[in-house]
C-alpha positions as CSV (number, residue, x, y, z in Angstrom):
1,M,152.5,0.2,306.9
2,M,152.9,2.0,310.2
3,R,156.6,2.4,309.6
4,R,156.0,4.0,306.3
5,F,153.5,6.4,307.9
6,L,156.0,7.3,310.6
7,F,158.7,7.8,308.0
8,V,156.4,10.2,306.0
9,V,155.5,12.1,309.2
10,I,159.2,12.4,310.2
11,L,160.0,13.8,306.8
12,A,157.1,16.2,306.8
13,L,158.1,17.6,310.2
14,T,161.7,18.1,309.0
15,G,161.0,19.5,305.6
16,G,158.8,21.8,303.5
17,C,157.5,21.9,300.0
18,G,158.2,24.2,297.1
19,G,159.0,24.4,293.5
20,G,162.3,26.2,293.4
21,Y,163.1,26.2,297.1
22,S,162.1,24.2,300.2
23,F,163.0,24.3,303.8
24,T,165.1,21.2,303.3
25,G,167.5,23.3,301.2
26,A,166.5,21.6,298.0
27,S,167.2,23.7,294.9
28,I,165.1,22.4,292.1
29,S,164.7,24.3,288.8
30,P,161.1,25.4,288.2
31,D,161.0,23.5,284.9
32,V,161.6,20.2,286.8
33,K,158.1,18.8,287.4
34,T,158.6,15.0,287.7
35,V,160.8,12.4,289.3
36,S,161.0,8.6,288.5
37,V,162.6,5.9,290.6
38,T,163.1,2.4,289.2
39,L,163.2,-0.6,291.5
40,F,166.5,-1.0,293.2
41,E,167.6,-4.5,292.4
42,N,169.4,-6.5,295.1
43,Y,172.8,-7.8,294.1
44,A,174.2,-8.2,297.6
45,Q,175.5,-11.6,298.6
46,L,173.3,-11.5,301.7
47,V,169.8,-10.6,300.7
48,N,167.1,-9.0,302.8
49,P,164.0,-9.8,300.7
50,A,162.2,-6.5,301.5
51,L,165.1,-4.2,301.0
52,S,164.6,-3.5,297.3
53,Q,161.1,-2.3,297.8
54,T,161.9,-0.4,301.0
55,V,164.7,1.6,299.4
56,T,162.7,2.3,296.2
57,E,159.6,3.5,298.1
58,R,161.6,5.6,300.6
59,L,163.3,7.4,297.8
60,K,159.9,8.2,296.2
61,D,158.5,9.2,299.6
62,I,161.2,11.8,300.3
63,F,160.4,13.5,297.0
64,L,156.7,13.5,297.7
65,V,157.2,14.9,301.2
66,Q,160.0,17.4,300.6
67,T,159.2,18.7,297.1
68,S,156.3,19.5,294.9
69,L,157.5,17.1,292.2
70,E,155.1,14.4,290.9
71,V,156.5,10.9,291.2
72,I,155.8,9.0,287.9
73,Q,156.7,5.4,286.7
74,R,159.5,6.3,284.3
75,D,161.1,9.1,282.2
76,G,160.9,11.7,284.9
77,D,162.7,15.0,284.7
78,L,164.8,13.6,287.5
79,Q,165.5,9.9,287.2
80,F,167.0,7.5,289.7
81,E,168.1,3.9,289.0
82,G,170.3,1.8,291.2
83,S,171.0,-1.4,293.0
84,I,171.8,-2.8,296.4
85,V,175.4,-3.8,296.1
86,D,176.3,-4.7,299.7
87,Y,174.4,-5.9,302.7
88,N,176.7,-7.4,305.3
89,V,177.3,-8.0,309.0
90,R,180.8,-7.8,310.4
91,P,182.2,-8.0,313.9
92,L,183.3,-4.7,315.4
93,A,185.2,-3.8,318.6
94,I,187.0,-7.1,319.2
95,Q,187.7,-7.5,322.9
96,S,190.6,-9.2,324.7
97,D,188.9,-12.6,324.6
98,E,188.7,-12.2,320.7
99,Q,184.9,-11.9,320.9
100,A,183.2,-8.9,319.2
101,A,181.5,-6.5,321.5
102,Q,179.4,-5.2,318.6
103,N,178.5,-6.1,315.1
104,R,177.9,-3.7,312.2
105,L,175.2,-4.0,309.5
106,T,176.4,-2.2,306.4
107,I,174.2,-1.4,303.4
108,S,175.6,0.1,300.1
109,L,173.7,1.3,297.2
110,S,174.9,2.1,293.7
111,V,172.9,5.0,292.3
112,I,172.7,6.6,288.8
113,F,171.0,10.0,288.8
114,T,169.9,11.7,285.6
115,N,168.7,15.3,285.5
116,T,167.1,15.7,282.0
117,K,166.9,19.4,282.4
118,D,170.5,20.0,283.6
119,P,172.8,17.1,282.6
120,E,175.7,18.7,284.5
121,K,174.1,17.5,287.7
122,D,174.0,13.9,286.6
123,F,176.0,11.5,288.8
124,E,176.8,7.9,289.4
125,S,177.7,7.2,293.0
126,R,177.9,4.7,295.7
127,F,176.2,5.4,299.1
128,T,177.0,3.5,302.2
129,R,175.6,3.7,305.7
130,F,175.7,1.3,308.7
131,G,174.2,0.6,312.1
132,D,175.8,-1.1,315.1
133,F,174.3,-3.6,317.5
134,D,175.5,-5.6,320.5
135,S,177.0,-8.9,319.7
136,D,174.8,-10.6,322.3
137,Q,171.8,-9.7,320.1
138,D,170.7,-11.8,317.1
139,L,170.6,-9.9,313.8
140,S,167.0,-11.0,313.3
141,A,166.0,-9.2,316.6
142,V,167.4,-5.9,315.5
143,E,167.4,-6.1,311.7
144,D,164.1,-4.3,311.0
145,E,165.0,-1.3,313.2
146,L,168.6,-1.1,311.7
147,V,167.4,-1.3,308.2
148,E,164.8,1.4,308.8
149,Q,167.5,3.7,310.3
150,I,170.1,3.0,307.6
151,T,167.6,3.4,304.6
152,I,166.4,6.7,306.0
153,E,170.0,7.9,306.1
154,L,170.8,6.5,302.6
155,V,167.8,8.1,301.1
156,Q,168.6,11.4,302.7
157,D,172.1,11.2,301.3
158,I,170.8,10.5,297.8
159,F,168.3,13.4,298.1
160,N,171.0,15.8,299.3
161,K,173.4,14.9,296.5
162,S,170.7,15.2,293.8
163,V,168.8,18.3,294.7
164,V,170.5,20.1,297.7
165,N,173.4,22.2,296.6
166,W,176.0,21.5,299.4
């Protein structure tokens, strides 16, 4: 719960609210009033049991904090559905003794975005982010922190692609 609070505070400090414009650079048509996010199902071979809920809630939170849109259960003016398609740890930076100096946790999401008010902005995309950690650390010791960092980055990428005109 504390992490969610910190996430919301961080987003609040970095963003503003507004219908057609926000300090985040979001460009949302005034006739868009609602957003819906379905649960991101986890289809990765390695499953983090909390990740589906974490990604789903973070995506809702970014819209609550950085826009004036109402988050509803389904059939929003902006609709997000998706899945977790990859969650893996791989060795990185192999040293001369063939041991990895670091490992990389990678998370990939497949996202379908529907804008019912402007279908030209619809997309289906894959978003991938990663975090590195020293190989002498066990994944379980750093996993929560890495997942937090990676999901914040993924959600920001999804938000940017859907409502920030870059």
